[in-house]
C-alpha positions in Angstrom: 26.9 -23.5 23.3 30.0 -25.1 22.0 28.0 -27.7 20.2 25.9 -25.1 18.5 28.9 -23.1 17.4 30.5 -26.4 15.9 27.3 -27.2 14.0 27.1 -23.5 12.8 30.9 -23.8 11.5 30.0 -27.2 9.8 27.4 -25.8 8.0 29.1 -22.6 6.9 31.9 -24.9 5.7 29.5 -26.8 3.7 28.8 -23.4 1.6 32.6 -23.2 0.9 33.2 -26.7 0.1 30.2 -26.7 -2.5 31.5 -23.2 -4.1 34.9 -24.3 -4.1 34.0 -27.6 -5.9 32.0 -25.6 -8.5 35.2 -23.5 -8.8 37.4 -26.5 -9.2 35.2 -27.9 -12.0 35.3 -24.6 -13.7 39.0 -24.2 -13.6 39.5 -27.8 -14.9 36.9 -27.1 -17.8 38.7 -23.9 -18.6 42.1 -25.8 -18.8 40.7 -28.5 -20.7 39.1 -26.5 -23.3 42.4 -24.3 -23.7 44.4 -27.2 -24.2 42.2 -29.0 -26.7 40.7 -25.7 -28.8 43.3 -23.3 -28.0 42.4 -19.4 -27.3 41.7 -17.0 -30.0 43.1 -13.5 -28.9 42.5 -12.2 -32.3 38.7 -12.7 -32.3 36.6 -9.4 -32.8 33.6 -11.2 -31.7 35.1 -12.3 -28.6 35.7 -8.8 -27.4 32.2 -7.8 -28.4 30.7 -10.6 -26.5 32.7 -9.5 -23.4 31.4 -6.0 -23.9 27.6 -7.3 -24.4 28.2 -9.5 -21.1 29.2 -6.4 -19.3 26.2 -4.7 -20.3 23.8 -7.4 -19.4 25.4 -7.8 -16.0 24.0 -4.2 -15.2 20.6 -5.6 -15.2 20.6 -9.0 -13.0 18.2 -10.4 -11.1 19.8 -9.8 -7.7 18.4 -12.6 -5.3 19.4 -10.6 -2.4 16.9 -8.1 -3.0 14.2 -10.7 -2.6 15.9 -11.8 0.8 15.6 -8.7 2.8 13.2 -9.9 5.4 14.2 -12.2 8.1 16.4 -15.0 7.2 19.7 -14.2 8.5 21.1 -10.6 9.2 24.5 -12.0 8.9 24.1 -12.6 5.2 22.0 -9.3 4.4 24.8 -7.5 2.5 25.8 -10.5 0.2 25.3 -10.1 -3.4 24.0 -13.3 -5.4 23.1 -12.9 -9.0 21.1 -14.7 -11.6 21.9 -12.6 -14.5 19.8 -11.7 -17.4 23.0 -12.5 -19.7 21.6 -16.1 -20.3 21.4 -14.9 -23.9 24.8 -13.9 -24.2 26.0 -16.9 -22.3 24.3 -19.5 -24.6 25.1 -17.6 -27.7 28.8 -17.3 -26.8 28.9 -21.1 -26.2 27.4 -21.5 -29.8 29.5 -18.9 -31.7 32.8 -18.6 -30.0 35.8 -20.7 -29.4 34.5 -22.4 -26.2 37.8 -21.4 -24.3 36.9 -17.8 -25.4 33.3 -18.3 -24.1 34.4 -19.8 -20.8 36.8 -17.1 -19.8 34.1 -14.2 -20.2 32.4 -14.6 -17.0 35.5 -14.5 -15.1 36.6 -11.3 -16.9 33.0 -9.9 -16.5 33.0 -10.4 -12.7 36.5 -9.5 -12.1 35.6 -6.0 -13.7 32.2 -5.8 -11.8 32.7 -7.6 -8.6 36.3 -7.5 -7.8 35.6 -6.1 -4.6 33.5 -9.3 -3.7 36.7 -11.5 -4.8 39.1 -9.7 -2.4 36.7 -9.6 0.6 35.4 -12.4 3.0 32.7 -13.2 1.1 34.9 -14.2 -2.0 32.9 -17.5 -2.3 30.0 -15.5 -3.8 32.3 -14.3 -6.6 33.5 -17.8 -7.2 29.8 -19.2 -7.1 28.5 -17.0 -9.6 31.6 -17.1 -12.2 31.7 -21.0 -11.9 28.0 -21.8 -12.2 27.9 -19.6 -15.4 31.2 -21.2 -16.7 29.9 -24.8 -16.1 26.7 -24.0 -17.8 28.4 -22.4 -20.9 30.5 -25.5 -21.3 27.5 -27.7 -21.1 25.4 -25.5 -23.6 28.4 -25.8 -26.0 28.4 -29.8 -25.6 24.7 -30.1 -26.1 24.8 -27.8 -29.2 27.3 -29.9 -30.7 25.7 -33.5 -30.0 24.2 -33.1 -33.6 26.5 -31.3 -35.5 24.9 -31.8 -38.9 21.6 -30.5 -37.5 22.8 -27.4 -36.2 24.6 -26.7 -39.4 22.2 -27.5 -41.9 18.6 -26.7 -40.5 17.6 -23.4 -39.0 14.5 -24.6 -37.7 15.9 -27.6 -35.9 19.0 -25.8 -34.7 16.6 -23.1 -33.2 14.7 -25.7 -31.2 18.1 -27.1 -30.2 19.0 -23.5 -28.7 15.4 -23.4 -27.0 16.1 -26.6 -25.2 19.7 -25.4 -24.4 17.9 -22.2 -22.7 15.5 -24.2 -20.8 18.3 -26.7 -19.6 20.5 -23.5 -18.7 17.8 -22.0 -16.8 16.7 -25.1 -14.9 20.3 -25.9 -13.9 21.4 -22.6 -12.9 18.2 -22.5 -10.7 19.4 -25.9 -9.3 22.8 -24.5 -8.5 21.3 -21.3 -6.6 18.9 -23.2 -4.7 21.5 -25.6 -3.5 23.6 -22.6 -2.7 20.8 -20.7 -0.9 19.9 -23.7 1.0 23.2 -24.1 2.6 23.9 -20.3 3.1 20.3 -20.0 4.9 20.8 -23.3 6.5 17.2 -24.3 5.7 15.3 -25.7 2.6 11.7 -24.8 2.3 8.9 -23.7 0.3 9.5 -20.2 1.4 13.2 -20.4 0.0 11.7 -21.8 -3.2 9.1 -19.1 -3.4 11.6 -16.4 -3.1 13.8 -17.9 -5.8 11.0 -18.2 -8.4 7.8 -16.7 -7.0 6.0 -13.2 -7.7 6.8 -13.4 -11.6 10.5 -14.4 -11.2 10.0 -17.7 -12.6 8.0 -16.3 -15.5 10.6 -13.6 -16.1 13.5 -15.8 -16.2 11.3 -18.4 -18.4 10.7 -15.6 -20.9 14.6 -14.9 -20.8 15.0 -18.5 -22.2 12.5 -18.1 -24.9 13.9 -14.7 -26.0 17.1 -16.7 -26.5 15.5 -18.8 -29.0 14.3 -15.8 -30.7 17.5 -13.8 -30.6 19.3 -16.9 -32.1 17.1 -16.9 -35.1 17.7 -13.1 -35.5 21.2 -13.9 -35.0 21.2 -16.2 -37.9 19.8 -13.6 -40.4 21.4 -10.2 -38.9 24.5 -11.2 -37.0 25.9 -10.3 -33.9 23.7 -7.1 -33.8 20.8 -9.2 -32.5 22.4 -9.2 -29.2 22.1 -5.4 -28.7 18.5 -5.7 -29.8 17.8 -8.4 -27.0 19.5 -6.3 -24.4 16.8 -3.5 -24.8 14.2 -6.1 -24.9 15.5 -7.3 -21.4 15.5 -3.8 -20.2 12.0 -3.4 -21.0 11.1 -6.6 -19.4 12.7 -5.6 -16.1 11.3 -1.9 -16.4 8.0 -3.5 -16.8 8.4 -5.7 -13.5 9.7 -2.7 -11.6 6.9 -0.5 -12.4 4.3 -2.9 -11.8 6.0 -3.8 -8.3 5.9 -0.3 -7.5 2.4 0.2 -8.8 1.4 -2.7 -6.3 3.4 -1.1 -3.6 1.7 2.6 -4.0 -1.7 0.9 -3.8 -0.8 -1.0 -0.6 0.8 2.3 0.9 -2.6 4.1 0.1 -4.5 1.6 1.8 -2.3 1.8 4.8 -2.5 5.5 5.0 -6.3 5.3 4.8 -6.5 2.9 7.5 -4.0 5.1 9.7 -6.3 8.3 9.1 -9.1 6.2 10.2 -7.6 5.5 13.4 -6.4 9.1 13.9 -10.0 10.3 13.8 -10.5 8.4 17.0 -7.8 8.5 19.7 -9.0 5.3 21.2 -8.3 3.0 18.2 -4.9 4.8 17.4 -2.4 1.9 16.8 -4.9 -0.9 16.9 -3.9 -2.1 13.5 -0.3 -2.3 14.2 -1.0 -4.2 17.6 -3.4 -6.7 15.9 -0.9 -7.2 13.1 1.9 -8.0 15.6 -0.3 -10.4 17.9 -1.3 -12.0 14.6 2.1 -12.5 13.3 3.3 -14.0 16.8 0.4 -16.6 16.5 0.9 -17.5 12.9 4.7 -17.9 13.5 3.9 -20.5 16.4 1.7 -22.3 14.0 4.4 -22.9 11.8 3.1 -20.6 8.9 6.1 -19.5 6.6 7.5 -16.0 5.6 5.6 -15.0 2.7 2.2 -15.9 4.4 3.4 -14.1 7.6 3.8 -11.0 5.5 0.3 -11.1 4.2 -1.0 -11.7 7.7 0.8 -8.5 8.9 -0.8 -6.7 6.1 -4.2 -8.1 6.9 -3.7 -7.3 10.8 -2.8 -3.6 9.7 -5.8 -3.2 7.2 -8.5 -5.4 9.0 -10.6 -2.3 9.8 -10.1 -0.4 6.4 -13.9 -1.2 5.5 -14.8 1.3 8.3 -13.8 4.0 5.7 -17.4 3.2 4.2 -19.0 3.5 7.4 -20.4 6.9 8.4 -18.0 8.9 10.7 -20.8 9.4 13.1 -21.1 5.6 13.6 -17.5 4.9 13.7 -16.5 7.9 16.1 -19.6 7.2 18.5 -18.7 7.6 22.1 -21.6 5.7 23.2 -23.0 2.4 22.6 -24.3 1.8 19.1 -28.0 1.5 18.5 -29.3 -1.8 16.8 -29.6 -0.3 13.5 -26.0 1.5 13.7 -24.6 -1.8 14.8 -26.1 -3.4 11.6 -24.5 -0.7 9.7 -21.1 -1.3 11.4 -21.3 -5.1 10.6 -20.9 -4.0 6.9 -17.3 -3.1 7.2 -15.6 -6.4 6.7 -17.5 -6.6 3.5 -16.2 -3.3 2.6 -12.9 -4.1 3.5 -13.2 -7.1 1.4 -14.3 -4.9 -1.5 -11.3 -2.6 -1.1 -8.7 -5.1 -0.7 -9.8 -7.3 -3.5 -9.0 -4.5 -5.9 -5.2 -5.6 -5.3 -5.1 -8.8 -7.4 -2.7 -10.7 -5.0 -5.0 -10.0 -2.1 -8.3 -11.1 -3.5 -7.9 -14.7 -2.2 -5.7 -13.9 0.9 -5.7 -10.7 2.8 -9.2 -9.7 1.2 -10.9 -12.9 2.2 -9.3 -13.1 5.5 -10.4 -9.5 6.3 -14.0 -10.5 5.1 -14.2 -13.3 7.8 -12.3 -12.0 10.8 -15.6 -11.4 12.7 -17.0 -14.9 12.0 -17.3 -17.1 15.3 -16.4 -20.6 15.9 -20.0 -21.5 16.7 -21.4 -19.7 13.4 -22.9 -16.7 15.2 -20.6 -14.1 13.6 -21.0 -12.1 10.6 -21.0 -11.2 7.7 -21.8 -14.8 6.5 -22.0 -17.0 9.9 -19.8 -19.6 8.9 -18.2 -21.7 11.6 -15.4 -23.9 12.5 -12.8 -24.8 10.0 -15.2 -23.2 7.4 -13.7 -20.0 8.6 -10.1 -19.2 7.1 -7.3 -20.0 9.5 -6.0 -16.6 9.1 -9.5 -15.0 10.0 -9.5 -17.1 13.2 -6.2 -15.7 14.2 -7.1 -12.2 13.5 -10.3 -12.5 15.3 -8.5 -13.4 18.5 -5.8 -10.7 18.0 -8.3 -8.1 17.3 -10.6 -9.0 20.3 -7.7 -9.2 22.7 -6.4 -5.9 22.0 -9.8 -4.1 21.7 -10.4 -5.6 25.3 -7.2 -4.3 26.6 -7.6 -0.9 25.1 -9.7 2.1 26.5 -13.0 2.6 24.7 -15.3 5.8 24.9 -18.0 3.7 26.5 -15.6 1.7 28.6 -12.3 1.6 30.5 -9.7 -1.1 29.2 -10.0 -4.5 30.8 -7.0 -5.8 32.7 -4.8 -8.4 30.8 -6.3 -11.0 33.1 -10.0 -10.4 32.5 -9.1 -10.3 28.7 -7.4 -13.6 28.9 -10.3 -15.2 31.1 -12.8 -13.8 28.4 -11.0 -15.7 25.7 -10.5 -18.8 27.8 -14.5 -18.9 28.5 -15.0 -18.5 24.7 -12.6 -21.2 23.4 -14.9 -23.2 21.3 -17.7 -20.6 21.1 -16.2 -17.4 19.5 -12.6 -18.7 19.0 -10.9 -21.8 17.6 -9.9 -23.7 20.5 -6.5 -24.6 19.0 -5.5 -20.9 18.4 -6.8 -19.9 22.0 -4.2 -22.3 23.3 -1.4 -20.9 21.0 -2.4 -17.7 22.3 -2.2 -18.5 25.8 1.0 -20.2 25.4 2.7 -16.9 24.2 1.0 -14.9 26.7 2.5 -16.7 29.5 5.8 -16.7 27.5 5.7 -12.9 27.2 5.7 -13.0 23.4 2.5 -11.0 23.4 
């Protein structure tokens, strides 16, 4: 226990060391800039840029929003920002005295996030201020590498600004990725996805391109170009927000439909939740990452949603199905695919897994009769979870099997109905009490 504690303290201290190192660089750059360029207290544009930065910080991309799931409850309330204020930061580096531009991130976060500075999570404040400040200084330096170009050619200077924006964007992501890797004590594809996935990379990149456009406007209409870009960013954020809400509404509707189907038949009530739980446990043991675990959970919940398209007298029949009725029932994976593929993100994932969750390892399943590893891994997981929970649940035509009987059936059908590898994982989890 003691060794684990020491390791944990070491990893936590790395976060502080990294953050304080960035803070020291930022302070050094600030003092260097003040000494070399002075500080202009009388600049009206400085105060305007400060106000613009405040406004932009009200519409940040909050990384913690995307880390709500299961990484580490200890960090659940922490705030980490990648602000939409890239535009203001880059333009302030170009337009203002660099000393003035460097102090703006500190003043903005002092106004908006002073509670973080004076809390045990102070290093979040230092990280946000320092990373932005360092990037502002680097933007200033890059812009002034070719002074004649930026002064004499609008086209060339615009491209320089576009490159600076992309450079700012990539380096900022690098700072944040390093920080998150240290905070969550892991580096994985899942961390990267949560940083740049689900449209966030596109959103942030579009902000970089927007900086290029705003710079051109700035050259023609002056500082009023910044408020124009502010409303553009709000539009982008609102568009993303409502797109996410729309997708979630469709998912909620499908979940409600699946639950209503279960409620028609008391024997299958809670079946989806149990299949989802067992499937996620198996998937975790197989090393599947968090984003896909979430999709597997959804597939488990909705694996029988296609039964909505099957006549009620067949779905709720208390006796054994006739051959014709069984053939109709076998259509439910296809109908489930048709329903779930209406959600774009599910077409090649959840919908496909549901389509194949009744395929057998020996190729004698349905609807397509594929076999072995032709069957998606996630479908093979769903099948064993589905069969186990069905066998151990009461049905109108039979009583629930005992746990031992169900395990025996699954063992006997390894390599026939089920993927032998998944059977071994399943048995391990059963023996360990995880299922």
